[in-house]
N, C-alpha and C positions, 0 to 999 in steps of 0.2 A: 479668505477664500472667495467670498462673493465679489470682493473688489477685484480680485484676479480675473474672474469671469467677465466683469464689466469692461476691463481694460484689454482683454484678449481680442484678437481679430477673429473673423468668422472662420478662417482656415484653422487657427489654433484651437478654437472651440470644437470644430469638427474632429480634429485629430485627437483631442482629449476625450471626446465622446466615444470615438472608435476604440481607444485604448481601454476606457472603462468598460465598454461592451465586451471586448475580448477577455478582460479579467473576469467579468461576471459570467460569461459563457464557460470559461475554463473551470470556475468554481462549480458551476451547475453540472458540467460533465463529470468532474471528479466525484461529486456527491452522488450522482446517479449511478456511477460505476460501483462505488463502494456500497451503496444501499441496494443495488440491483442483483440479479441472479449471478452475474459473473463475479462480482465481489464476494457474494456469499459462498460460491463454490471455491474460490481461491482461499477464503478465510478458513473454510472447513478442511480443505486439503492441507493447509499449513498446520492446523490443530492436530490433524491425524499424524503428520510427520513428527510433530513435537511429542505427541503421546507415544509414538513408536520408539523414539529415541530415549524417552524418559523411563521406559520399562526396564527393569533390571534384566541383565542377560544371564542366563543359567548355563554354566559350563559343565558338561559331563566329562569326567575323566575317562580316558580309554584304558584298556588293559595294558597297553604298552607303557603308559605313564606309570602305572602301578608296578610293573616289572622293574623299571628303572629305579623306582624309589626303594625297592627291596634290595 
């Protein structure tokens, strides 16, 4: 790795540094979104949807259904 840096030209080193900076900034932005208020709000709304879908649904039979069964 260090041998590659010694043999690279100044332009190649600058491009590599820019790419590494963009990758680092992307990781930082993703981490701050997931740990910040927006990520917490999204996570809590997803948990609420999951909890609502997981609750058993109670069906109440109507009088018409009972008449047909008789």
